[in-house]
Each structure stands twice: as structure tokens, then as C-alpha cells.
Backbone bond lengths (Angstrom), bond angles and torsions (degrees), N, CA, C in turn:
res aa  C-N    CA-C-N  psi(-1)  N-CA   C-N-CA  omega(-1)  CA-C   N-CA-C  phi
1 M - - - 1.455 - - 1.477 109.39 -
2 S 1.352 118.70 133.83 1.388 120.02 -176.20 1.514 110.22 -72.89
3 R 1.327 116.13 161.87 1.484 119.64 -175.92 1.501 113.08 -59.65
4 P 1.371 120.06 -43.86 1.501 118.09 -179.88 1.510 111.73 -57.87
5 W 1.368 115.14 -44.08 1.523 117.19 179.35 1.463 111.04 -65.60
6 L 1.341 118.12 -37.21 1.502 120.16 178.49 1.488 111.68 -64.71
7 G 1.361 118.97 -40.82 1.408 120.58 178.35 1.563 111.79 -66.33
8 L 1.360 111.87 -38.76 1.440 114.69 177.73 1.535 114.18 -62.92
9 A 1.322 113.63 -41.35 1.481 120.13 179.67 1.554 110.48 -64.21
10 L 1.342 116.48 -42.93 1.438 119.64 178.99 1.524 110.72 -64.89
11 G 1.339 115.91 -36.02 1.485 119.94 177.68 1.538 110.09 -63.29
12 W 1.361 113.11 -45.63 1.464 113.83 179.07 1.536 113.94 -65.26
13 A 1.299 115.06 -35.14 1.491 120.31 178.36 1.538 111.94 -63.47
14 V 1.358 113.43 -45.39 1.491 119.95 176.33 1.534 110.96 -62.05
15 S 1.253 116.29 -41.17 1.514 120.82 -178.38 1.501 108.89 -65.24
16 L 1.384 114.08 -47.27 1.488 116.85 177.44 1.520 114.89 -58.36
17 L 1.338 112.69 -43.64 1.464 119.23 179.00 1.554 110.13 -62.07
18 G 1.331 115.22 -42.04 1.443 119.37 -178.62 1.537 109.73 -65.15
19 C 1.362 116.06 -40.47 1.462 118.01 178.04 1.513 111.55 -65.09
20 F 1.360 116.99 -38.32 1.414 120.34 179.70 1.522 112.20 -61.81
21 V 1.366 113.02 -49.69 1.507 118.06 -179.14 1.528 110.05 -61.34
22 A 1.366 118.32 -42.55 1.476 121.13 -179.93 1.506 109.39 -64.48
23 G 1.309 116.72 -38.96 1.452 118.03 178.63 1.531 114.65 -62.99
24 V 1.382 111.89 -44.67 1.497 117.41 176.37 1.539 110.29 -61.31
25 Y 1.289 114.91 -44.40 1.502 118.25 179.37 1.486 113.09 -56.93
26 F 1.318 114.88 -53.55 1.476 120.05 -175.67 1.535 109.38 -66.84
27 Q 1.298 119.82 -34.48 1.440 120.63 175.16 1.497 111.87 -65.86
28 H 1.329 117.62 -37.30 1.438 124.07 176.49 1.515 108.29 -63.63
29 R 1.347 117.11 -45.20 1.422 118.37 -177.15 1.480 111.33 -66.13
30 H 1.362 118.21 -34.74 1.453 122.25 179.05 1.492 109.77 -66.13
31 A 1.330 117.37 -45.34 1.465 122.08 -178.87 1.506 111.23 -65.66
32 T 1.335 118.13 -34.06 1.436 118.74 -179.03 1.482 111.06 -73.90
33 R 1.342 117.34 -37.46 1.486 119.27 174.20 1.532 112.61 -63.27
34 Q 1.237 116.78 -37.61 1.475 121.04 175.43 1.503 111.88 -62.26
35 L 1.341 116.61 -40.97 1.445 123.22 177.01 1.528 109.70 -63.29
36 Q 1.327 117.66 -45.88 1.475 120.23 179.07 1.526 112.03 -63.67
37 Q 1.299 114.91 -37.22 1.491 116.71 175.08 1.485 109.89 -64.78
38 L 1.322 119.50 -42.41 1.451 122.13 -178.82 1.498 110.64 -62.00
39 V 1.367 117.65 -40.57 1.452 122.44 177.76 1.513 110.68 -59.14
40 Q 1.295 115.19 -41.24 1.504 120.47 -179.11 1.508 112.41 -70.03
41 Q 1.353 117.59 -31.69 1.429 120.82 -179.78 1.552 113.70 -86.63
42 D 1.307 115.91 -30.77 1.441 120.39 -178.76 1.510 110.75 -132.38
43 A 1.373 116.91 110.02 1.448 120.26 -173.83 1.511 112.27 -67.07
44 Y 1.354 118.90 -20.78 1.454 121.30 176.68 1.534 111.83 -63.45
45 A 1.351 116.58 -28.89 1.421 120.38 -177.75 1.544 112.29 -69.13
46 Y 1.381 113.13 -19.74 1.466 118.41 179.06 1.487 110.24 -56.02
47 Y 1.348 118.54 -38.60 1.440 120.57 -168.36 1.534 111.47 -76.21
48 I 1.337 118.54 -19.30 1.465 120.73 177.34 1.476 110.77 -101.77
49 S 1.317 119.78 -10.02 1.458 123.79 -175.02 1.544 112.34 -58.67
50 P 1.318 121.49 -42.99 1.462 118.96 -179.66 1.491 113.60 -59.18
51 K 1.298 118.65 -36.87 1.477 122.80 177.78 1.520 110.27 -68.10
52 I 1.303 118.46 -37.25 1.466 121.21 -178.36 1.528 107.42 -75.91
53 Y 1.346 118.61 -39.00 1.470 120.70 177.60 1.549 112.11 -59.45
54 S 1.331 115.26 -35.50 1.467 118.54 179.35 1.545 111.96 -65.69
55 A 1.313 115.59 -26.88 1.472 117.61 -179.56 1.551 108.84 -73.60
56 F 1.344 118.26 -19.77 1.462 123.02 177.27 1.511 111.79 -95.38
57 S 1.367 119.08 10.90 1.419 120.12 -166.13 1.571 115.29 -65.36
58 F 1.323 116.01 -11.06 1.470 118.16 -179.21 1.475 109.44 -63.18
59 F 1.334 117.02 -38.92 1.474 121.88 -177.05 1.498 108.77 -115.40
60 A 1.308 122.12 19.26 1.451 124.58 -176.01 1.467 110.99 -64.67
61 T 1.383 114.89 142.65 1.490 121.71 174.93 1.473 107.36 -115.40
62 Q 1.361 115.06 166.34 1.455 122.36 -177.40 1.574 107.71 -64.70
63 D 1.347 116.83 -36.12 1.441 120.88 -179.74 1.523 111.67 -58.28
64 E 1.382 114.58 -43.91 1.414 120.97 -178.47 1.539 110.21 -67.52
65 Q 1.332 116.44 -44.03 1.440 119.47 -177.31 1.533 112.95 -69.52
66 M 1.289 113.48 -26.46 1.510 119.95 179.32 1.528 111.38 -109.09
67 H 1.290 117.39 39.12 1.441 122.01 -178.43 1.538 106.16 -52.61
68 H 1.356 116.66 142.00 1.443 118.20 -167.90 1.517 113.38 -70.01
69 V 1.291 117.03 -19.95 1.511 118.72 174.12 1.501 109.76 -68.53
70 Q 1.326 116.66 -46.58 1.435 121.88 179.66 1.536 110.31 -61.91
71 R 1.345 115.35 -39.82 1.449 119.51 -179.42 1.536 110.84 -63.84
72 I 1.372 116.38 -49.40 1.472 118.36 -174.96 1.518 111.05 -71.16
73 M 1.333 117.32 -35.79 1.428 121.47 -174.63 1.538 112.93 -100.89
74 K 1.351 114.49 35.89 1.461 118.39 -176.90 1.474 113.13 -60.28
75 Y 1.337 120.93 -33.12 1.433 121.52 -179.30 1.508 112.06 -96.80
76 G 1.265 120.27 20.62 1.451 124.93 173.97 1.498 114.82 91.08
77 F 1.418 115.51 163.41 1.415 122.47 178.42 1.541 110.41 -85.70
78 P 1.308 120.70 128.43 1.457 124.17 173.31 1.485 112.84 -62.37
79 G 1.276 118.15 -31.98 1.418 123.34 175.92 1.538 108.21 -164.05
80 L 1.337 116.72 168.23 1.497 121.74 -171.88 1.521 114.19 -125.07
81 D 1.384 114.72 28.31 1.431 119.06 -179.33 1.576 111.19 -87.80
82 D 1.324 118.49 115.17 1.443 122.90 177.43 1.523 111.56 46.34
83 V 1.320 117.02 61.93 1.418 123.43 179.14 1.528 110.84 -74.54
84 R 1.306 117.30 130.53 1.465 123.73 -176.01 1.591 105.73 -126.30
85 I 1.332 110.63 129.38 1.489 118.52 -175.79 1.523 110.95 -110.31
86 Y 1.332 113.38 121.52 1.446 121.06 174.32 1.487 114.14 -105.72
87 S 1.302 118.30 179.92 1.454 118.11 -174.54 1.513 114.72 -66.57
88 D 1.346 120.55 -27.68 1.439 121.39 -177.73 1.524 115.05 -137.32
89 F 1.373 116.37 11.80 1.444 119.99 173.82 1.527 107.43 -160.00
90 V 1.359 114.15 164.49 1.407 121.14 -177.37 1.559 107.64 -129.81
91 L 1.306 115.77 141.33 1.512 118.38 179.30 1.498 111.25 -140.42
92 S 1.366 113.89 161.56 1.494 120.71 175.22 1.580 102.57 -114.98
93 Y 1.285 114.95 125.26 1.481 119.01 -174.44 1.575 110.44 -95.02
94 D 1.298 112.48 137.17 1.534 120.13 177.98 1.519 106.74 -99.65
95 R 1.365 116.28 100.83 1.450 118.75 -177.59 1.481 111.70 -67.83
96 R 1.303 119.24 -29.56 1.479 120.52 -179.62 1.539 113.60 -64.99
97 N 1.407 111.25 -46.20 1.477 118.13 -175.82 1.532 114.25 -94.79
98 R 1.290 115.96 -6.49 1.528 122.02 176.01 1.530 111.48 68.19
99 I 1.316 118.22 21.68 1.508 120.67 171.19 1.445 106.59 -139.54
100 A 1.332 118.01 176.20 1.470 121.50 -173.04 1.587 109.21 -79.42
101 H 1.333 114.31 152.24 1.446 120.04 166.08 1.495 112.17 -75.31
102 W 1.306 116.52 -41.31 1.443 127.06 175.12 1.441 114.19 -157.74
103 V 1.376 115.83 157.63 1.489 123.42 173.07 1.506 109.68 -132.52
104 C 1.286 118.35 129.83 1.478 121.65 -178.55 1.515 108.65 -115.17
105 E 1.367 112.41 141.00 1.487 119.55 179.62 1.553 104.89 -137.32
106 H 1.360 111.88 155.19 1.543 122.35 168.04 1.497 105.10 -120.77
107 L 1.364 114.74 111.53 1.453 121.76 -178.80 1.501 111.92 -97.87
108 Q 1.320 115.89 131.79 1.447 121.76 174.50 1.524 107.08 -130.87
109 K 1.329 114.98 165.50 1.460 117.44 -179.10 1.480 113.65 -57.69
110 A 1.324 119.29 -37.11 1.433 126.08 -177.08 1.603 108.80 -63.35
111 T 1.319 116.88 -36.12 1.446 120.34 -178.92 1.535 111.77 -70.87
112 L 1.299 115.06 -25.38 1.475 118.61 -175.78 1.574 109.96 -92.90
113 E 1.321 115.32 -31.66 1.476 116.19 -177.27 1.556 109.86 -72.55
114 G 1.290 116.53 -34.45 1.461 119.95 173.43 1.454 113.69 74.46
115 R 1.317 116.20 -179.60 1.503 123.91 178.17 1.478 110.64 -119.79
116 P 1.292 120.81 157.60 1.498 122.49 176.35 1.501 107.78 -58.61
117 G 1.344 115.87 137.52 1.484 121.37 174.30 1.519 111.19 94.41
118 V 1.345 119.67 -16.91 1.406 120.24 179.59 1.499 108.27 -83.46
119 S 1.410 115.13 121.18 1.446 119.23 -174.00 1.517 110.10 -151.06
120 R 1.360 115.21 140.91 1.468 117.51 176.97 1.515 110.80 -70.25
121 A 1.379 117.16 -15.37 1.448 119.29 178.63 1.566 111.08 -66.48
122 S 1.282 115.23 -21.07 1.476 120.87 176.95 1.580 114.59 -84.44
123 A 1.332 113.46 -9.14 1.459 117.69 -175.68 1.565 108.37 -96.38
124 T 1.341 112.94 157.33 1.421 120.17 176.91 1.506 112.19 -136.85
125 Y 1.326 118.18 143.31 1.472 124.10 177.24 1.558 105.22 -65.39
126 R 1.348 115.03 135.88 1.442 119.14 178.65 1.573 107.17 -162.10
127 P 1.348 113.53 149.32 1.516 115.25 174.58 1.516 110.72 -69.96
128 D 1.306 112.76 156.79 1.469 121.66 173.55 1.501 107.95 -90.44
129 L 1.301 115.80 107.72 1.496 120.71 -169.59 1.571 110.36 -70.43
130 S 1.336 118.49 -8.48 1.439 120.58 176.90 1.456 111.07 -77.06
131 V 1.318 118.60 -14.32 1.512 121.16 176.44 1.502 104.11 -84.08
132 P 1.372 117.12 133.53 1.471 121.78 176.48 1.535 110.33 -51.54
133 S 1.326 118.18 139.28 1.486 122.13 -176.01 1.504 112.33 -57.09
134 A 1.317 117.54 -31.55 1.472 119.40 -176.34 1.530 110.40 -68.30
135 F 1.304 119.51 -19.19 1.452 122.31 -174.72 1.496 111.52 -118.36
136 R 1.321 117.44 18.62 1.431 121.52 -169.15 1.550 107.81 -107.79
137 S 1.346 116.83 140.32 1.480 121.27 172.10 1.503 109.72 -85.91
138 S 1.305 116.81 167.23 1.482 118.30 -179.89 1.569 107.04 -139.00
139 L 1.301 115.51 163.90 1.476 123.32 178.78 1.604 107.66 -57.53
140 A 1.261 115.05 -35.62 1.500 118.43 -174.91 1.549 108.48 -66.08
141 D 1.300 118.63 -27.81 1.514 118.90 178.77 1.541 111.01 -63.67
142 Y 1.259 116.73 -29.97 1.464 119.11 -178.54 1.512 114.96 -90.48
143 R 1.311 114.72 -18.75 1.461 119.94 -176.08 1.559 111.35 -65.55
144 H 1.328 116.62 122.76 1.454 122.70 177.77 1.509 112.52 65.90
145 S 1.353 116.88 21.70 1.417 120.77 -175.74 1.543 112.22 -86.09
146 G 1.355 114.73 -15.37 1.414 118.60 -173.22 1.551 116.48 84.69
147 F 1.328 112.70 2.00 1.482 119.31 -178.33 1.536 111.15 -121.13
148 D 1.332 116.11 144.72 1.464 121.13 174.22 1.496 110.34 -72.74
149 R 1.307 118.00 155.80 1.461 124.33 164.69 1.528 108.49 -82.78
150 G 1.306 117.25 86.53 1.426 121.72 -173.03 1.483 115.81 -85.54
151 H 1.327 117.91 132.43 1.475 122.66 177.89 1.494 110.44 -74.42
152 L 1.345 116.02 142.69 1.444 123.33 168.48 1.558 109.48 -92.52
153 A 1.322 115.73 -53.68 1.490 119.83 168.62 1.618 102.30 -91.15
154 A 1.276 114.78 109.37 1.502 119.06 -177.93 1.479 112.25 -61.74
155 A 1.343 115.83 140.34 1.493 121.01 179.74 1.567 106.69 -63.88
156 G 1.301 121.06 -35.11 1.444 123.89 179.74 1.491 115.04 -62.46
157 N 1.363 114.99 -11.21 1.489 119.50 -177.77 1.518 110.55 -89.31
158 H 1.355 117.87 -10.11 1.449 124.24 -163.90 1.518 108.21 -131.13
159 R 1.287 119.32 76.99 1.470 123.03 -173.49 1.497 112.13 -122.25
160 R 1.326 117.69 12.53 1.518 119.20 -178.22 1.517 107.39 -75.14
161 E 1.370 116.99 -42.02 1.447 124.15 -178.03 1.439 108.69 -131.71
162 Q 1.386 115.07 148.68 1.438 119.10 176.99 1.549 110.50 -64.26
163 L 1.288 119.23 -33.89 1.442 122.97 178.16 1.597 110.24 -60.86
164 H 1.311 114.26 -42.26 1.467 120.26 177.77 1.568 110.56 -55.81
165 C 1.297 112.71 -49.47 1.462 120.66 -179.54 1.544 109.21 -64.85
166 N 1.276 117.01 -46.12 1.486 119.85 -175.37 1.525 111.56 -61.10
167 E 1.382 115.05 -37.90 1.487 117.70 -176.22 1.527 112.84 -68.49
168 T 1.403 116.17 -20.87 1.474 116.20 179.52 1.540 110.05 -72.38
169 F 1.327 118.07 -10.57 1.461 123.05 179.31 1.550 112.96 -90.85
170 F 1.346 116.52 0.42 1.443 119.18 174.19 1.553 105.21 -65.41
171 L 1.369 113.91 144.07 1.461 118.38 -176.28 1.542 111.25 -71.28
172 T 1.343 118.36 -12.75 1.463 120.73 171.42 1.529 112.20 -68.45
173 N 1.348 117.72 -15.78 1.454 122.73 179.22 1.516 111.24 -104.39
174 I 1.360 116.18 4.70 1.427 122.16 -173.56 1.561 110.22 -112.28
175 A 1.323 114.92 147.49 1.489 117.60 179.75 1.533 104.20 -150.15
176 P 1.367 117.38 151.41 1.478 124.41 -178.93 1.532 111.60 -64.52
177 Q 1.309 115.92 124.55 1.509 119.50 179.47 1.479 109.68 -133.19
178 I 1.319 117.35 145.29 1.444 122.53 175.27 1.535 106.82 -68.47
179 H 1.326 118.07 139.30 1.504 120.33 -175.14 1.470 111.04 -77.64
180 R 1.373 113.83 -67.79 1.453 116.51 -172.04 1.539 112.64 -73.86
181 G 1.323 116.16 127.38 1.431 123.67 177.97 1.552 113.63 83.20
182 F 1.346 115.22 -4.48 1.469 116.50 178.32 1.531 108.55 -126.49
183 N 1.379 117.34 -83.83 1.459 118.44 -176.70 1.519 112.09 -60.06
184 S 1.294 116.85 -34.98 1.491 120.83 179.11 1.550 111.42 -96.34
185 G 1.354 115.20 0.03 1.459 118.46 -178.75 1.491 114.96 -122.79
186 A 1.365 116.52 -100.66 1.494 122.21 -173.30 1.538 110.76 -62.35
187 W 1.324 118.68 -42.99 1.439 119.94 179.38 1.538 114.17 -64.23
188 N 1.252 113.69 -38.39 1.482 121.69 175.80 1.525 109.79 -62.42
189 K 1.380 116.44 -42.90 1.447 122.19 177.13 1.530 108.13 -61.57
190 L 1.282 120.02 -42.55 1.451 122.06 -179.39 1.517 111.80 -63.73
191 E 1.309 117.50 -40.46 1.459 120.38 179.59 1.521 108.49 -67.26
192 N 1.319 118.93 -40.67 1.507 121.00 177.00 1.491 110.64 -62.37
193 Y 1.313 116.82 -39.93 1.446 120.53 179.06 1.526 112.92 -61.55
194 V 1.375 116.11 -39.23 1.408 118.72 174.69 1.565 114.35 -62.62
195 R 1.320 112.08 -39.33 1.444 114.56 176.49 1.533 113.69 -67.63
196 Q 1.304 114.66 -35.06 1.474 116.46 176.31 1.504 112.55 -63.95
197 L 1.353 116.62 -38.90 1.443 121.41 175.00 1.544 112.01 -61.84
198 T 1.333 114.91 -37.00 1.491 118.68 177.20 1.503 112.96 -65.14
199 Q 1.342 113.63 -43.71 1.482 118.73 176.17 1.460 114.56 -59.30
200 R 1.373 115.20 -35.54 1.460 120.28 -175.32 1.524 112.74 -81.54
201 F 1.384 114.55 -44.93 1.491 120.27 -173.93 1.502 115.96 -101.68
202 G 1.356 117.27 -18.55 1.471 121.38 172.57 1.488 116.25 91.68
203 S 1.381 120.22 -27.06 1.438 122.24 -177.55 1.529 108.68 -146.53
204 V 1.336 113.95 114.00 1.485 120.70 -177.61 1.558 107.04 -132.89
205 Y 1.368 114.41 136.50 1.471 120.21 175.70 1.568 106.53 -108.78
206 V 1.288 114.83 136.19 1.493 120.63 -176.71 1.528 110.58 -130.72
207 C 1.276 116.72 131.04 1.498 122.83 170.83 1.483 107.94 -122.33
208 T 1.360 116.05 126.56 1.417 122.81 -173.75 1.514 109.92 -128.59
209 G 1.353 119.09 143.11 1.475 120.16 177.51 1.493 112.20 -167.99
210 P 1.376 115.30 177.88 1.455 122.30 177.61 1.606 112.66 -88.18
211 L 1.282 114.62 157.65 1.466 120.17 166.65 1.443 110.77 -133.96
212 Y 1.355 114.05 153.17 1.479 122.93 178.10 1.501 105.73 -126.59
213 K 1.364 114.34 100.10 1.515 119.03 -172.06 1.504 109.04 -102.66
214 P 1.345 115.19 129.27 1.475 120.31 178.18 1.498 113.68 -75.97
215 R 1.319 117.99 164.10 1.431 123.22 178.30 1.600 106.44 -120.71
216 A 1.311 112.09 146.15 1.483 117.30 179.37 1.537 108.54 -72.39
217 T 1.309 116.93 136.92 1.460 122.26 178.93 1.547 105.90 -81.81
218 Q 1.378 116.47 130.50 1.451 119.84 -175.65 1.493 111.78 -59.95
219 N 1.342 112.20 134.80 1.502 123.88 174.73 1.515 113.46 64.41
220 T 1.302 115.59 19.54 1.516 118.88 178.69 1.573 105.76 -137.10
221 S 1.293 114.25 172.69 1.442 123.39 177.21 1.495 110.85 -98.48
222 K 1.344 118.90 11.03 1.414 124.19 -175.53 1.581 110.08 -97.78
223 W 1.320 110.84 161.75 1.462 119.18 179.69 1.529 109.88 -125.66
224 T 1.332 112.80 146.43 1.478 117.86 -179.68 1.500 110.00 -123.26
225 L 1.317 119.20 136.03 1.426 123.60 176.78 1.535 109.16 -114.15
226 E 1.274 119.06 119.48 1.465 123.66 179.09 1.511 109.19 -131.36
227 Y 1.340 115.58 133.72 1.456 118.89 173.03 1.541 107.56 -154.92
228 Q 1.327 115.99 152.91 1.432 121.51 -176.33 1.493 110.35 -80.75
229 M 1.394 113.58 162.87 1.471 121.17 171.31 1.505 107.29 -132.45
230 I 1.331 118.44 145.69 1.436 120.33 -177.87 1.539 111.23 -124.16
231 G 1.315 116.06 152.71 1.430 122.02 176.00 1.497 116.77 75.09
232 S 1.276 116.54 170.46 1.473 122.09 -179.06 1.507 111.02 -69.98
233 N 1.384 116.93 -22.04 1.492 119.45 176.35 1.539 113.77 -88.32
234 M 1.365 113.24 1.65 1.477 119.13 176.00 1.533 111.20 56.71
235 V 1.274 119.41 60.53 1.435 126.31 175.99 1.525 108.81 -76.29
236 A 1.319 113.67 126.11 1.530 118.35 -174.13 1.494 107.10 -72.92
237 V 1.385 115.63 144.74 1.441 123.54 172.52 1.545 109.49 -105.23
238 P 1.325 119.84 107.02 1.447 119.94 -175.15 1.525 112.60 -63.38
239 T 1.286 114.85 149.74 1.469 117.05 176.62 1.518 109.61 -81.37
240 H 1.286 118.13 -26.37 1.476 120.72 177.67 1.530 110.20 -147.60
241 Y 1.310 119.04 168.89 1.392 125.55 176.90 1.547 110.00 -128.11
242 F 1.291 117.72 149.34 1.506 117.26 178.18 1.552 106.83 -123.86
243 K 1.280 113.98 160.40 1.510 124.86 173.71 1.529 107.70 -145.13
244 V 1.331 113.30 121.75 1.478 118.69 175.45 1.527 105.79 -109.96
245 I 1.353 114.41 123.72 1.479 121.80 -175.74 1.515 108.11 -116.70
246 T 1.347 115.58 128.65 1.472 125.32 175.02 1.497 111.15 -118.08
247 I 1.329 118.06 118.00 1.418 122.40 -179.09 1.556 109.18 -107.27
248 E 1.254 116.48 126.47 1.480 120.90 -177.36 1.560 110.24 -86.07
249 S 1.346 115.05 134.96 1.422 119.09 -178.50 1.510 112.63 -73.88
250 R 1.334 115.54 146.55 1.394 119.48 176.93 1.566 112.09 -80.07
251 L 1.333 117.49 -14.23 1.371 121.79 177.53 1.554 112.07 -72.21
252 V 1.311 118.08 147.74 1.471 122.79 -175.61 1.558 110.09 -55.53
253 L 1.303 115.88 -50.51 1.496 121.23 -175.09 1.600 108.55 -107.93
254 G 1.324 119.41 19.93 1.371 120.78 -175.29 1.538 112.37 -76.79
255 K 1.319 115.06 144.44 1.458 119.69 179.74 1.596 112.55 -77.57
256 P 1.336 117.44 147.58 1.451 115.57 172.59 1.555 110.61 -66.55
257 Y 1.303 116.75 154.23 1.436 121.96 178.50 1.549 108.64 -112.24
258 M 1.373 115.59 133.64 1.459 117.90 -173.54 1.479 108.58 -123.04
259 E 1.354 116.13 142.34 1.458 124.24 168.42 1.516 109.48 -130.90
260 A 1.328 118.76 146.01 1.412 122.94 179.32 1.542 107.63 -130.25
261 Y 1.327 118.13 135.43 1.422 125.35 -178.72 1.519 109.61 -126.45
262 V 1.302 116.11 147.26 1.465 126.85 168.97 1.522 110.68 -130.65
263 L 1.302 117.32 119.13 1.494 120.23 179.37 1.505 107.52 -117.08
264 P 1.390 115.49 139.30 1.469 119.00 174.13 1.569 109.38 -73.87
265 N 1.339 116.40 141.34 1.466 122.82 178.89 1.560 105.57 -79.12
266 A 1.337 113.68 72.59 1.409 121.06 -175.91 1.531 108.69 -150.11
267 S 1.406 118.16 173.30 1.348 122.14 175.95 1.505 110.40 -75.74
268 I 1.351 119.48 112.57 1.457 123.52 -173.25 1.524 107.76 -103.84
269 P 1.329 119.88 123.88 1.403 122.61 179.26 1.548 113.54 -53.01
270 A 1.340 117.56 138.00 1.450 123.36 -177.26 1.538 112.63 -56.10
271 K 1.346 116.49 -30.20 1.425 119.05 -174.96 1.467 114.50 -76.42
272 V 1.383 118.89 -11.84 1.441 122.60 177.31 1.556 110.05 -74.86
273 T 1.315 117.26 126.50 1.474 119.18 -179.50 1.481 109.95 -83.63
274 L 1.361 114.54 159.10 1.475 121.30 179.95 1.512 108.57 -63.77
275 R 1.330 121.61 -35.31 1.451 122.04 -177.84 1.531 111.62 -56.61
276 A 1.303 116.46 -22.09 1.454 119.64 -177.18 1.559 109.86 -69.18
277 F 1.344 118.83 -16.93 1.421 123.41 -174.13 1.536 111.54 -104.82
278 L 1.310 115.96 6.52 1.536 118.21 173.55 1.454 112.34 -64.60
279 V 1.346 119.67 132.81 1.466 122.20 -178.38 1.516 112.85 -133.29
280 D 1.273 115.87 168.75 1.445 120.78 170.82 1.552 105.57 -71.37
281 I 1.393 116.21 133.09 1.439 116.12 -177.60 1.567 112.02 -67.94
282 R 1.324 117.76 -18.56 1.423 121.78 176.93 1.569 111.15 -66.77
283 E 1.300 113.90 -24.73 1.518 118.08 175.73 1.479 109.01 -66.75
284 I 1.361 116.82 -45.21 1.472 119.40 178.18 1.515 112.00 -63.22
285 E 1.279 116.61 -39.60 1.494 122.61 179.94 1.550 108.12 -63.21
286 H 1.320 117.38 -39.62 1.429 123.02 -177.60 1.543 111.42 -63.16
287 Y 1.315 114.79 -48.90 1.468 119.28 -174.22 1.512 110.61 -78.23
288 A 1.368 119.47 -37.30 1.440 123.54 -171.87 1.519 113.07 -87.87
289 G 1.353 115.15 -18.86 1.483 117.98 -174.91 1.525 112.95 71.27
290 L 1.319 117.59 32.49 1.448 123.99 -175.38 1.554 107.56 -116.63
291 K 1.317 117.19 160.73 1.441 122.32 176.65 1.550 106.00 -130.96
292 F 1.334 115.20 118.48 1.440 122.13 -177.97 1.500 109.97 -96.36
293 F 1.363 115.99 146.60 1.483 120.67 177.87 1.504 111.71 56.08
294 D 1.351 116.09 40.14 1.483 119.43 -178.07 1.515 109.35 -59.75
295 G 1.278 117.55 130.85 1.496 122.62 179.00 1.449 112.49 93.18
296 L 1.373 120.14 -9.72 1.437 122.25 179.48 1.509 108.67 -105.56
297 R 1.306 116.27 145.06 1.412 120.03 173.13 1.556 110.78 -74.50
298 R 1.251 118.13 138.81 1.509 120.21 -179.93 1.482 108.73 -62.64
299 S 1.339 118.32 -26.43 1.463 119.52 179.87 1.509 111.83 -68.13
300 M 1.359 116.68 -14.59 1.493 119.58 175.13 1.497 110.67 -74.29
301 L 1.323 119.53 -7.45 1.455 119.93 -175.83 1.580 104.54 -112.05
302 F 1.341 112.88 133.26 1.456 118.20 179.46 1.527 109.01 -90.36
303 G 1.376 116.63 142.45 1.413 120.74 174.88 1.530 111.98 64.18
304 S 1.292 119.06 53.19 1.483 122.51 -173.82 1.559 111.92 -71.31
305 N 1.321 118.43 -8.85 1.443 122.81 175.75 1.510 113.85 55.27
306 Y 1.334 113.99 56.29 1.435 118.82 175.85 1.548 108.53 -93.99
307 P 1.347 118.37 97.81 1.470 122.01 179.92 1.538 109.44 -60.21
308 S 1.308 115.26 142.22 1.427 117.97 179.65 1.511 114.21 -68.37
309 K 1.337 117.21 -20.25 1.401 122.55 178.74 1.503 111.23 -121.67
310 S 1.355 115.39 56.06 1.447 120.87 179.04 1.523 111.09 -56.75
311 Q 1.310 116.95 138.57 1.507 118.92 -178.52 1.477 112.22 -63.53
312 V 1.286 120.50 -39.17 1.467 121.25 -175.45 1.607 109.19 -66.28
313 F 1.301 117.19 -36.58 1.462 118.07 179.36 1.526 112.71 -81.36
314 R 1.323 115.91 -23.89 1.431 116.42 173.76 1.518 112.82 -77.28
315 D 1.370 117.07 -37.52 1.434 118.18 -177.64 1.529 116.85 -84.84
316 F 1.352 114.16 -27.63 1.450 120.16 -175.58 1.526 115.16 -106.51
317 A 1.377 115.65 7.78 1.475 118.94 -175.71 1.509 108.49 -68.09
């Protein structure tokens, strides 16, 4: 074969090989995007996504490997009821009570430091229109109710992008809270404490949600659960709120450290310290019907804070 024909043949071969590689790459990208969309639509797909991602490892990128759902939900889903995925947090929505079951966040120093121009002053409370209207709360429900529109994922935790901050103002992330002594008091202290932990340790996982705790009926073995509802959409007012905090160790083989808090949705005196609200995490699981760190041994967590006289085991034994 003459040299001109040989050069032409090699050129065609290189072109065909390039087209083949490009085709494989773009097909891989398309399949990966479809998988990411599936994970956002169906939380169950999250559990098999790592195995599927590994099948695409030839062209894998760091963004795909560290997909934000996998990052935020590193320690598992507490529950899988109506899971909704936002740009910087994940929640499970309670259609019956018109507030979230739980909201999970992964806080890092960068998310707290923020960027110039990112401000909660630019955000507005608004309903998430992806929630069916029959199960959606509205701004009118909170108006003149006597309760604050309290954040579950705090706006101050999401300052990297304006979108991240804006999404914390969706009413799916809001629940009725007493203002004096709670939203502006003890709960605010707890949120600041979480941010202090993030600044100190660099990586903190937080799960926040409402609780509805019953009371023992006097002189009987029965229990009564009472809680208020506000607005025409009957938004439930939780009796308590919980926050589960997981701090990752900086040591190579160090265990994560966990703390769990339950605060009453009431005016809490300023002199009461946050440590007074430390609880056994099983108490939260009992009342909320959730399961934390599913698939992990509790021995893998350091400082699990299991009080010897946990209220749930004292009252329900």
C-alpha cells in the first residue's frame, strides 16, 4: 500500500476510534445523569446507586462519586416517606401534618463561611409547589397563629450559594415554633452549637425533626396525645423537636461522635443549659418511628449518650 493510502487509512482509523470513544463517553454521561435523576425521584435507588456508579468507573468523575445525596445521607435514611431532595439538604415530608418528618444536612466549614452576596435577606418564605396542594401548608396558616415559622435546616447553615439559602425557606422545611424562649432562645443556642462544632471539627451531620410525645393519664395506665393545629390546612404543632448530631473524627480510624437532643416546644428559661436536653437516641426513634444509622452498629459511634434513666424506658417499661 502506498504511503498516501496508508496515511489516509490511519486517519480514518483514528477518526473512527475517536468517534467510538466519544460515543461511549457521552452514553456514559447520559446514563449517569439518568441514574442521578432516579436517585432524586426515588430514595430507594440511593441504596443501589454506589454499585451502579462503580460500573461506570472508567469515566467516573469526582462529582459523580460524591453525589450530594450520597454525601448528605452518608449514615442512611431515618425513614423513606415522601423523600424530597434539595440542593443542600434532604427531607422526608409528612403529608398528614404538613411539616417534615426529618431533615438531614451535612455541614462543612465552607457551607458556613458562605460567599459574598449570599444572604437570608434575599430569601422569602414560600410553599414548595411540588407538594400536592391538598397536603401543602401556606403562609396564611402561620399568620396570627402565635407561632414562628421555624427552620428545621437552619438558613445559617447554608451560605455557600444563594439557592441553598433560598431553599431553606420552603415551607416543607418550616414548622410552628414558640418564639420566646425557644426559637429565639434554646433552639437558636442549639443551632449555634452545631455551627461551632462544624467550625472546630470540619464535618458534622445533622438530622432534625418534630416529635409528638404523649402524657400519662392521671391514675390510669392510659396515655393521651394532644397537640395544636394551625391554619385552614391544619398544620400540626409538635410538642417537642429533636436534633441528632454526628461529628466525624479527624483521626484516621477515629469513631464518629454522636449527640441527641430533645427540646420541648415551649418557653425554656435561659438558665437551663443545652446539656439538660441530651437524650438516648432510642427515645427519639421510639416517638418518631425513625431508625438512625440503619445498618451500622451503635458501637461504631463514640459517646452515644445513653442515659441510664432514659425517659422512654422509664415511662414505657
